[in-house]
C-alpha positions in Angstrom: -22.2 -0.8 -14.0 -19.1 -0.4 -11.8 -18.2 -3.8 -10.2 -14.8 -3.6 -9.0 -13.1 -1.6 -6.3 -12.1 1.5 -7.8 -15.3 3.3 -7.6 -14.8 3.5 -3.7 -11.9 6.1 -4.2 -14.3 8.5 -6.2 -17.5 8.0 -4.1 -18.4 9.1 -0.4 -16.8 6.0 1.1 -17.9 6.2 4.9 -18.1 2.5 5.5 -15.6 -0.6 6.0 -15.9 -3.6 3.6 -15.3 -7.1 4.9 -14.8 -9.9 2.2 -14.7 -13.5 3.2 -14.2 -16.1 0.6 -15.9 -19.5 0.9 -18.8 -18.8 3.3 -22.3 -17.5 2.9 -23.7 -14.2 4.1 -25.5 -15.8 7.1 -22.4 -17.3 8.0 -20.5 -13.8 7.9 -23.2 -12.3 9.7 -22.9 -14.8 12.8 -18.9 -14.4 12.6 -19.6 -10.6 13.0 -21.6 -11.3 16.3 -25.2 -11.0 14.7 -28.0 -12.1 16.7 -29.2 -15.5 15.2 -32.4 -15.0 16.5 -32.8 -11.6 14.9 -34.1 -11.7 11.2 -32.3 -9.4 8.8 -34.3 -6.4 7.5 -33.8 -4.8 4.1 -32.0 -1.6 4.3 -30.0 1.0 1.8 -26.7 2.6 2.9 -28.2 5.8 3.9 -31.0 4.2 5.8 -28.6 2.9 8.6 -27.2 6.4 9.2 -30.1 7.4 11.4 -29.0 4.5 13.8 -25.2 5.4 14.3 -25.7 8.3 16.8 -24.2 5.8 19.6 -20.7 5.3 19.0 -20.9 1.6 20.2 -23.4 0.8 17.4 -22.3 -1.3 14.6 -24.7 -2.5 11.5 -23.8 -4.5 8.6 -25.3 -5.0 5.2 -24.5 -8.1 3.6 -24.1 -9.3 0.0 -22.1 -11.7 -2.1 -20.3 -11.1 -5.1 -17.5 -12.7 -7.4 -17.4 -15.9 -4.9 -16.9 -13.6 -2.0 -19.4 -12.7 0.8 -19.2 -9.2 2.1 -20.3 -7.1 4.6 -20.5 -3.2 4.4 -19.9 -2.3 8.1 -21.1 1.1 9.4 -20.3 2.6 12.8 -18.3 0.1 15.0 -16.6 -2.3 12.2 -15.4 -5.4 13.5 -13.5 -6.4 10.2 -11.3 -3.2 10.5 -9.7 -4.7 13.4 -6.5 -6.7 12.3 -6.8 -9.3 15.2 -10.6 -9.8 14.5 -10.0 -10.1 10.9 -7.0 -12.9 11.6 -9.5 -14.6 13.8 -12.0 -14.5 11.2 -9.9 -16.2 8.7 -8.8 -18.8 11.4 -12.4 -19.8 12.6 -14.0 -19.9 8.9 -11.2 -21.7 7.3 -11.1 -18.8 4.4 -9.3 -16.0 3.3 -10.6 -12.7 4.7 -9.6 -9.0 3.4 -10.9 -5.6 4.9 -11.1 -2.2 3.4 -11.5 0.7 5.8 -11.8 4.3 4.7 -10.4 5.8 8.1 -12.3 8.6 7.4 -11.2 10.6 10.4 -7.5 9.9 10.2 -6.6 8.7 6.5 -5.0 6.9 4.7 -7.6 4.1 4.0 -6.5 0.6 5.0 -6.1 -2.5 3.4 -5.5 -5.9 5.2 -5.4 -9.4 4.2 -5.8 -12.4 6.6 -5.5 -16.2 6.1 -4.7 -19.0 8.2 -5.6 -17.2 11.5 -2.9 -14.8 10.8 -2.4 -11.1 9.4 -0.6 -11.6 6.0 -0.7 -8.3 4.4 -1.5 -4.8 5.6 -0.9 -1.2 4.5 -2.3 2.1 3.9 -3.5 3.1 0.5 -1.0 5.5 -1.1 1.4 4.6 1.7 2.3 1.3 0.5 5.6 1.5 1.7 4.9 0.7 5.0 3.6 -2.8 5.3 2.6 -5.4 8.2 2.0 -9.0 8.5 3.6 -12.2 7.9 3.9 -11.7 4.2 4.1 -8.1 3.9 5.6 -7.9 0.4 2.8 -10.2 -0.8 1.3 -7.6 -3.3 4.6 -5.8 -4.2 4.9 -7.5 -7.7 1.4 -6.4 -8.4 2.1 -2.9 -7.0 5.2 -2.5 -8.9 3.4 -3.8 -12.2 0.8 -0.9 -12.1 3.4 1.8 -11.3 2.3 2.3 -7.5 5.6 0.9 -6.2 8.6 2.5 -8.3 11.6 0.6 -9.3 13.6 2.0 -6.4 11.2 0.8 -3.8 9.7 4.3 -3.3 5.8 4.8 -3.4 4.2 6.8 -6.5 3.3 10.3 -5.0 0.7 12.7 -6.5 -0.8 15.8 -5.7 -4.1 16.6 -4.1 -5.9 16.7 -7.2 -5.1 13.2 -8.2 -5.4 11.6 -4.8 -8.5 9.7 -5.7 -7.1 8.3 -8.8 -4.1 7.3 -6.9 -6.3 5.4 -4.3 -8.1 3.8 -7.3 -4.8 2.4 -8.5 -4.2 0.6 -5.1 -7.6 -0.6 -5.0 -7.3 -2.0 -8.4 -4.3 -3.9 -7.4 -6.1 -5.4 -4.7 -9.4 -6.0 -6.6 -7.5 -8.2 -9.4 -4.9 -10.0 -7.0 -8.0 -11.2 -5.1 -10.5 -11.4 -7.5 -12.9 -8.9 -5.5 -16.2 -7.5 -6.7 -18.2 -4.9 -4.9 -21.0 -3.8 -7.6 -21.5 -0.1 -6.8 -25.1 -0.3 -7.7 -26.1 -3.2 -5.5 -24.1 -1.3 -2.4 -25.3 2.1 -3.1 -28.7 1.7 -4.7 -30.1 -1.5 -3.5 -31.5 -2.7 -0.2 -29.3 -5.6 1.3 -30.2 -7.8 4.2 -29.0 -5.8 7.3 -28.2 -7.1 10.8 -27.1 -5.3 14.1 -23.4 -6.5 15.1 -22.8 -4.4 18.2 -24.7 -2.1 20.6 -28.5 -2.0 20.3 -29.8 -0.3 17.1 -33.6 -0.3 16.4 -33.4 -1.9 13.1 -37.5 -1.8 13.1 -37.1 1.9 12.3 -35.4 1.1 8.9 
């Protein structure tokens, strides 16, 4: 069973993932703006695709692993917005991490917020450009993994090794924050699912 983050680099990764430490999945759903009067429905990842024809629709599948609640966000993904992630860390009083595939315009993005501010953010395989109040937070780990070279440049690979290169950075993020995202849980299981924007008909699932 693949339980880390590296499998995302080798999968059909088309959803954003928001992790929050120290709160439950129901609280995370509420923070993502799910209607508290609507009960979650159980749905698989492919099940929600039929609901995403409207670009304003956002659907989140919820779970927890490794002490973090997570939301796999499909369509409109609030967690991928850095300002929202910072506010999420403030309003929950807990650290928040987002991984977004940026399928339309790579690279995939990593963002970490704590205390109400964006602490560190960069593109996977483009770690030389970093943002946040502590942009160099992961630099020692990135150097230890060979992602950042001794001269400060970024490891570059050919197209044939691009997925492996992404997996290296995902591994650094996984180990630094203790994140877990079991592949069978996300890809093969039905998870509690809520609408977080637009008006998708979850009754169709």
